[in-house]
Legacy VTK file of the C-alpha trace (Angstrom):
# vtk DataFile Version 3.0
C-alpha trace
ASCII
DATASET POLYDATA
POINTS 300 float
119.296 96.052 38.529
121.451 98.726 36.276
124.057 100.620 37.500
125.842 97.554 38.806
129.003 95.847 37.610
128.763 92.546 36.121
130.712 91.116 38.800
127.948 92.517 41.418
125.428 91.311 39.501
126.656 87.890 39.476
127.358 87.968 42.743
123.726 89.251 44.085
121.864 86.847 42.049
123.819 83.827 42.714
123.809 84.488 47.002
121.160 85.056 49.004
120.694 89.057 49.641
117.963 90.670 51.624
115.828 93.262 49.806
116.703 96.612 48.833
114.073 99.631 48.273
116.752 101.044 45.447
117.256 97.268 43.933
114.402 96.115 41.946
113.745 92.122 41.999
113.048 90.382 38.742
109.280 89.898 40.331
108.440 93.428 40.483
108.015 92.429 44.347
109.214 89.878 47.003
107.293 86.498 47.181
104.871 85.933 50.286
106.630 82.959 51.812
103.525 81.967 53.527
101.842 81.500 50.610
105.005 79.821 48.769
105.209 77.315 52.158
101.136 76.877 51.765
101.117 75.491 48.223
103.985 73.336 48.738
102.087 71.697 51.107
99.134 71.234 49.377
100.691 70.452 46.042
102.738 67.857 48.189
99.524 66.293 49.781
98.228 66.069 46.444
100.889 64.145 44.799
101.252 62.016 47.800
97.316 61.292 47.597
97.896 60.823 43.811
100.696 58.634 43.906
98.943 56.547 46.736
96.000 56.056 44.680
96.872 54.858 40.994
99.176 52.427 42.754
96.349 51.088 44.890
93.609 51.088 42.521
96.805 50.425 39.953
95.454 53.291 37.263
98.976 53.470 35.981
98.341 56.200 33.484
96.941 58.382 37.019
100.541 59.151 37.790
100.698 61.952 35.211
98.779 63.611 38.023
101.620 62.885 40.389
103.696 64.520 38.161
101.924 67.671 37.415
101.563 68.428 41.114
105.552 67.834 41.707
106.159 70.259 39.102
103.980 72.773 40.772
105.688 71.910 44.189
109.161 72.532 42.609
107.595 75.717 41.286
106.414 77.202 44.367
109.425 75.827 46.576
111.308 78.107 44.306
109.110 80.973 44.925
109.664 80.208 48.513
113.198 80.391 48.096
112.681 83.689 46.671
110.641 84.917 49.443
114.215 84.823 51.295
116.402 85.708 48.614
114.539 87.730 46.434
117.365 88.675 43.776
118.915 84.578 43.489
118.255 84.401 39.686
117.955 80.318 40.395
115.337 80.854 42.269
113.502 83.124 39.994
114.436 80.584 37.137
113.060 77.615 38.815
109.541 79.013 39.439
109.464 80.351 36.113
109.982 77.398 34.029
108.141 75.001 35.953
105.023 76.778 36.848
104.466 77.704 33.067
104.475 73.961 31.934
102.699 72.252 35.146
99.159 72.395 33.810
100.197 70.232 30.719
100.705 67.637 32.581
96.808 67.703 33.781
95.408 68.174 30.592
97.584 64.978 29.663
95.541 63.218 32.706
92.188 64.648 31.114
93.184 63.524 27.382
93.722 59.748 28.691
90.314 59.875 30.650
88.267 60.688 27.742
90.157 58.395 26.017
89.079 55.691 28.937
85.912 56.461 28.751
85.591 55.978 24.763
87.004 52.455 25.758
84.147 51.915 27.859
81.535 52.955 26.382
82.567 51.949 22.709
83.032 53.742 19.011
80.062 55.115 18.746
80.889 57.644 21.538
83.515 59.533 19.727
84.719 60.080 16.037
87.746 59.933 17.391
89.402 56.214 18.543
90.946 56.566 22.064
94.499 56.343 20.459
93.995 59.235 18.439
93.098 61.214 21.683
96.193 60.078 22.832
97.832 60.359 20.139
96.937 63.940 18.878
96.374 65.568 21.798
98.916 64.382 24.123
101.262 65.593 21.121
100.080 68.722 21.378
100.586 69.188 25.199
104.051 67.808 24.807
104.741 70.379 21.850
103.009 73.130 23.944
105.263 71.961 27.252
108.428 72.020 24.862
108.175 75.345 23.699
106.776 76.806 27.349
109.760 75.328 28.623
112.124 76.835 25.941
110.708 80.308 26.295
110.548 80.255 29.958
114.398 79.362 30.226
115.277 81.811 27.487
113.105 84.454 29.548
114.646 83.794 33.108
117.966 83.902 31.727
118.039 87.367 30.191
115.774 89.181 32.956
118.935 88.451 35.221
121.242 90.140 32.622
122.022 93.779 32.351
120.405 95.056 29.525
118.651 91.769 28.843
116.183 91.296 25.954
113.508 88.650 27.609
111.298 89.693 24.400
112.193 86.988 22.358
111.779 84.228 25.504
108.606 85.828 26.457
107.077 85.701 23.200
108.037 81.751 22.745
106.469 81.240 26.341
103.176 83.150 25.146
103.041 81.345 21.885
103.512 78.167 23.839
100.348 78.568 26.328
98.088 80.189 23.377
98.712 76.695 21.333
97.934 75.193 24.651
94.944 77.065 24.817
93.905 75.930 21.150
94.611 72.423 21.864
91.938 72.641 25.069
89.590 74.120 22.982
89.366 71.859 20.536
89.442 68.997 23.037
85.981 70.611 24.573
84.529 71.110 21.174
85.117 66.922 21.207
84.055 66.420 24.977
80.854 68.340 23.882
80.548 66.074 20.957
81.033 63.114 23.059
78.391 63.916 25.546
75.857 64.611 22.656
76.639 61.031 21.119
75.893 59.394 24.881
72.746 60.853 25.203
71.743 59.759 21.651
73.003 56.395 22.795
70.525 56.757 25.082
72.145 55.927 28.476
69.860 55.620 31.191
69.667 58.581 33.942
69.820 56.108 36.471
73.094 54.447 35.393
74.861 57.868 35.088
75.924 58.842 38.486
79.844 57.931 38.510
79.993 58.477 34.859
78.302 61.897 35.677
80.234 62.583 38.348
83.468 62.327 36.257
82.770 64.359 33.289
81.740 67.070 35.999
85.336 67.110 37.913
86.788 66.957 34.600
84.789 69.794 33.176
85.609 71.508 36.614
89.693 70.155 36.063
89.803 72.145 32.309
87.835 75.260 33.657
90.319 75.722 36.075
93.655 75.308 33.487
91.679 77.339 30.834
91.221 80.427 33.029
94.892 80.061 34.123
96.058 79.841 30.557
94.508 82.705 29.558
95.205 85.163 32.486
99.254 83.438 32.084
98.467 84.686 28.523
97.743 88.078 28.932
100.008 88.171 31.899
103.191 88.157 29.834
101.516 90.089 27.026
101.994 92.777 28.940
105.644 92.240 29.442
107.621 91.296 32.646
106.858 95.082 33.958
103.555 94.676 33.439
100.582 95.009 36.011
99.588 91.224 36.119
102.462 90.273 36.579
104.316 92.526 39.394
101.354 92.096 41.341
101.321 88.612 43.436
97.655 88.259 44.244
96.512 87.788 40.896
99.176 85.159 40.483
98.388 83.355 43.634
94.151 83.436 42.810
94.374 82.996 38.867
97.399 80.170 39.036
97.583 78.780 42.426
94.522 78.197 43.696
93.223 77.213 40.202
95.939 74.357 39.789
95.293 73.321 43.334
91.283 72.486 42.412
92.321 71.233 39.336
94.840 68.752 40.800
92.762 68.210 43.819
89.165 67.262 42.439
91.163 64.096 40.951
92.163 63.465 44.688
88.316 63.565 46.206
87.241 61.767 43.187
90.047 59.752 41.640
89.214 58.101 37.965
90.743 54.824 39.434
86.877 54.391 41.543
84.654 55.969 39.060
85.743 54.894 35.915
84.930 51.166 37.299
81.754 51.833 38.526
81.438 53.300 34.838
82.025 50.455 33.700
80.139 47.659 34.865
76.996 50.395 34.722
77.737 51.341 31.334
78.599 47.924 29.435
75.264 45.844 29.952
73.283 49.523 29.046
75.034 49.748 25.845
74.950 46.006 25.454
71.501 45.844 26.065
70.795 48.475 23.078
72.737 46.181 20.747
75.769 48.444 20.450
79.312 47.178 19.253
81.883 48.249 21.615
85.572 48.283 21.673
87.665 45.817 24.160
88.267 48.001 27.692
91.687 47.836 28.786
92.150 46.914 32.177
95.203 48.563 34.135
95.254 45.686 36.706
LINES 1 301
300 0 1 2 3 4 5 6 7 8 9 10 11 12 13 14 15 16 17 18 19 20 21 22 23 24 25 26 27 28 29 30 31 32 33 34 35 36 37 38 39 40 41 42 43 44 45 46 47 48 49 50 51 52 53 54 55 56 57 58 59 60 61 62 63 64 65 66 67 68 69 70 71 72 73 74 75 76 77 78 79 80 81 82 83 84 85 86 87 88 89 90 91 92 93 94 95 96 97 98 99 100 101 102 103 104 105 106 107 108 109 110 111 112 113 114 115 116 117 118 119 120 121 122 123 124 125 126 127 128 129 130 131 132 133 134 135 136 137 138 139 140 141 142 143 144 145 146 147 148 149 150 151 152 153 154 155 156 157 158 159 160 161 162 163 164 165 166 167 168 169 170 171 172 173 174 175 176 177 178 179 180 181 182 183 184 185 186 187 188 189 190 191 192 193 194 195 196 197 198 199 200 201 202 203 204 205 206 207 208 209 210 211 212 213 214 215 216 217 218 219 220 221 222 223 224 225 226 227 228 229 230 231 232 233 234 235 236 237 238 239 240 241 242 243 244 245 246 247 248 249 250 251 252 253 254 255 256 257 258 259 260 261 262 263 264 265 266 267 268 269 270 271 272 273 274 275 276 277 278 279 280 281 282 283 284 285 286 287 288 289 290 291 292 293 294 295 296 297 298 299
């Protein structure tokens, strides 16, 4: 928006003006309205389902998935707004600040879920206790969330100012995403160790249907979030005028679609149902083998 007076820039960034070829948007393109509406609907439906499911099963900790969907919904609503008002800085800030942090809520749910498995299967199944998983990885999530939110706020505010320097905010955002990648990587190592211990303890194949399903779903969700985080790291590292950030198709495919999968799999295979099956099958199996189990804390 160079070549404009400060008053003109303020007016166009706060109003709703049609796209002008000679005046670039903060995105480098005009967000597609159909994509915005589609993802608003998908995340909205997932959120409603998550709310209904965790209320029905009284698995209140699953509310983090609903919160994640709400944050995604707000972000895609901002992009839908930008499709009509491509120069509006509030719409841009709304989407960049929310979509960058939304996956944090899903990873928090996955961390809690593994802790629940350890509660059910006993302390022998992990070198961390459920409380340690909660404190270590959820604390990492909070740190990542705060860092990304601060960076997103700084970058988006500077991007709407003539001559504004977005480097500091962008670097902070990248640091937050990289920190999240590191914490997810460590979690994946812990999850692999958990599986190794379960196999060693000898949970019978015939009794692992729900357990295997839940682990596959967790792995799929983590994989989607992990790939998305790698994409966002590269995208932001290229800068606000980089190739990835100025081509919407990459954002739709490597952020929007992946996050729909990460959220939706827990609607189809909800932990509230599957954990009950795992508990009823795993407890007798391990008790028969003489392993001392931790107390299982019921949600209901």
